[in-house]
N, C-alpha and C positions, 0 to 999 in steps of 0.2 A: 230282168234280161237287160240291163244297161251297158252290156259289154258290146264291143263292137264286132265280135266274131263268134258264132256258134255253130257247132257241127252237131247234126242229127241224122243217125242212118247213114245214107248215102249222098246226104246234101250238106252243104255249108252255106250259112247265112251270114252276110256282111253288110253292117250298117253303112249307108253311103252319105249320110247327112249328120253333122255333129248335134249333139244334145244342145237345146237353146236355139237351134237354127230352124226356122219354121214351126208350124204347129204340130206337125205329125212326122213320125220317123218314116224312112224309106230303107228297104233292105234288099240287095241283090241275092239271088239264089243261084248257087253254083254246084255242079257235079262234082263230088270228091274224086272219082275215079279219072274221069277225063279232063277236069278242069275247065269245064265249059260253062258259060254263062246260060242259065235257063230261064230266067225271068227276073221280075222285080215284085216285091210286096209293097204296096203303097195305099195311102187313104183314098177311097173312092167316095168323093162327096155326095154323089147322087143316091148312093145307098147308105151312107153314113157309117162305113165300116171298113176296115182294111180288106183288100183283095189281092189276088195274085194275078199279074199280068204276064203269062207266058210269052217267051220269044217264039217266033214263027218255027215251024218244023221241030218243035221238041215234043218228045212222047214221054208220058208219066204212066208208071203202074200205081196200083191202089196204095201200096206202102208209102210211095213218094208223095203221093197226094195227101195222105194221112198225115205224114210228117209236116207237110206245109200248112195243112189246117190246124194241126196242133201248135204250130209256131205262131200262127195268126192268133190262135186263142191265148197264148201267152203274151203276145204284145197286146192284144186287147185288154187282158186283165191288168197289166202293168199301167196301162194309160188310164184306167178306172181309178187308180189309187193315187 
């Protein structure tokens, strides 16, 4: 998943830092239908894992949350290689 842009379901994930810049990647999560920024996926050092930081006043159904979790799993797997 070294691409800068990924679409999954109703979500778009866009990398916001370049490879080789910093130790971990960060991704913006956008809604595909209304083109609104929903939050950011980034490394959370206290938990030693990638986490989703939602923007205020955003609402997610279980499919969107599942897509976000699957995306994080893919980022994690790529980091391990």
